[in-house]
C-alpha positions in Angstrom: 17.7 -6.8 35.8 17.5 -3.0 36.0 14.6 -1.4 34.4 14.7 1.9 32.6 13.2 3.6 35.6 15.7 2.1 38.0 18.5 3.2 35.6 17.1 6.8 35.6 16.8 6.8 39.4 20.4 5.7 39.8 21.5 8.7 37.7 19.8 11.2 40.0 22.2 12.3 42.7 21.1 14.2 45.8 23.3 17.2 46.0 22.9 20.5 47.8 21.8 22.0 44.5 19.2 19.3 43.9 17.7 19.8 47.4 18.3 23.5 47.7 20.1 24.9 50.6 19.5 22.6 53.6 20.1 23.9 57.0 19.5 20.8 59.1 17.5 17.7 58.4 13.8 18.1 57.6 12.2 14.6 56.9 9.1 16.1 55.2 11.2 18.3 52.9 13.5 15.3 52.1 10.6 13.0 51.3 9.0 15.7 49.1 12.3 16.3 47.3 12.8 12.5 46.8 9.3 12.2 45.5 9.8 15.1 43.0 13.1 13.6 41.8 11.5 10.2 41.3 8.6 11.8 39.4 11.0 13.7 37.2 13.0 10.6 36.4 9.9 8.6 35.7 8.4 11.3 33.5 11.7 11.5 31.5 11.8 7.7 31.1 8.2 7.5 30.0 8.7 10.3 27.4 11.7 8.5 26.0 9.8 5.3 25.8 6.9 7.0 24.1 9.3 8.5 21.5 10.9 5.2 21.0 7.5 3.5 20.4 6.5 6.2 17.9 9.6 5.6 15.8 9.6 1.8 15.9 7.0 -0.2 14.0 5.5 -3.3 15.6 6.0 -6.5 13.6 2.9 -8.6 13.7 3.4 -12.4 13.3 2.4 -13.8 9.9 -0.5 -16.3 9.8 2.1 -19.0 8.9 3.7 -18.9 12.3 1.0 -21.1 13.9 -0.1 -24.3 12.0 -3.8 -24.5 11.5 -4.2 -27.3 14.1 -2.4 -25.3 16.8 -4.2 -22.4 18.5 -2.1 -19.7 20.2 -2.3 -19.9 24.0 -3.5 -16.8 25.9 -0.9 -15.1 28.1 -1.1 -16.2 31.8 -2.5 -12.8 33.0 -5.6 -13.1 30.8 -6.7 -16.5 32.2 -9.4 -16.4 34.8 -10.7 -13.4 36.7 -8.1 -10.9 37.8 -7.7 -9.9 41.5 -7.8 -6.4 42.7 -4.1 -6.5 43.3 -3.4 -7.7 39.8 -5.5 -4.9 38.3 -3.8 -2.3 40.6 -0.3 -3.6 39.6 -1.2 -3.5 35.8 -2.7 0.0 36.1 0.3 1.3 38.0 2.6 -0.2 35.3 0.6 1.2 32.4 0.2 4.6 33.9 3.8 4.9 35.1 2.9 5.5 38.7 3.5 3.5 41.9 0.9 1.5 43.7 1.5 3.8 46.7 0.7 6.8 44.6 -2.6 5.2 43.5 -3.5 4.7 47.1 -2.3 8.1 48.2 -4.3 11.3 48.6 -2.3 13.1 45.9 -4.4 14.7 43.1 -1.9 14.9 40.2 -3.5 14.4 36.9 -1.7 11.2 36.0 -2.4 9.7 39.5 -6.1 10.6 39.3 -6.2 9.0 35.8 -4.7 5.8 37.2 -7.1 5.8 40.1 -10.1 6.2 37.8 -8.9 3.5 35.5 -8.4 1.1 38.4 -11.9 1.8 39.8 -13.4 1.2 36.4 -11.5 -2.0 35.7 -12.0 -3.3 39.2 -15.7 -2.9 38.9 -15.8 -4.3 35.4 -13.7 -7.4 35.9 -14.3 -8.4 39.5 -17.4 -9.0 41.6 -16.2 -6.6 44.4 -18.5 -3.9 45.6 -17.8 -0.2 45.5 -17.0 -0.1 49.2 -14.5 -3.0 48.9 -12.8 -1.3 45.9 -12.7 1.9 48.0 -10.9 0.2 50.8 -8.1 -0.9 48.4 -7.7 2.7 47.2 -6.7 4.0 50.6 -10.1 3.8 52.3 -12.0 5.9 49.9 -15.8 6.3 50.1 -18.0 4.2 47.8 -19.4 7.3 46.2 -15.9 8.3 45.2 -15.5 4.9 43.5 -18.8 5.2 41.7 -17.8 8.6 40.3 -14.4 7.3 39.3 -15.8 4.2 37.6 -18.4 6.2 35.6 -16.1 9.1 34.8 -13.3 6.9 33.3 -14.8 6.2 29.9 -15.2 10.0 29.3 -11.7 10.7 30.6 -10.2 8.0 28.4 -11.7 9.5 25.2 -10.4 12.9 26.2 -6.9 11.4 26.8 -7.0 9.6 23.5 -8.0 12.8 21.7 -5.1 14.6 23.3 -7.1 17.2 25.3 
């Protein structure tokens, strides 16, 4: 099953105009151009999804759906303690970035937000230490993880306020 993002990526074609005038093959330029095109496609898909969510209302189930003697079962991802990889996967999905981007050295705002969210949730929901969490984020120092985990609540309120 193709996702919305895969559909967008398949629409992007690499032409001379998309990559500029290429005289010879430069792998760094090609990788950067591909990264930029993926980011553009992902951003466009996320904006369309946000607009769609704004216009549609979510239907909540009525209390009559579950009989009184039957309790709803929690989704499988909520049971037990999450692993660092599960948290990283969820954060990447929610923020619309790849796991590789979270582990990378890039400092784009959306990637930094995802990284801070991951550090905060990893510290909150697992018993891993700051150095262990730092290793899963591309070998970052424990002090970087401490900063990210403490800065995320402030960052989250700013994002929600639209600043």
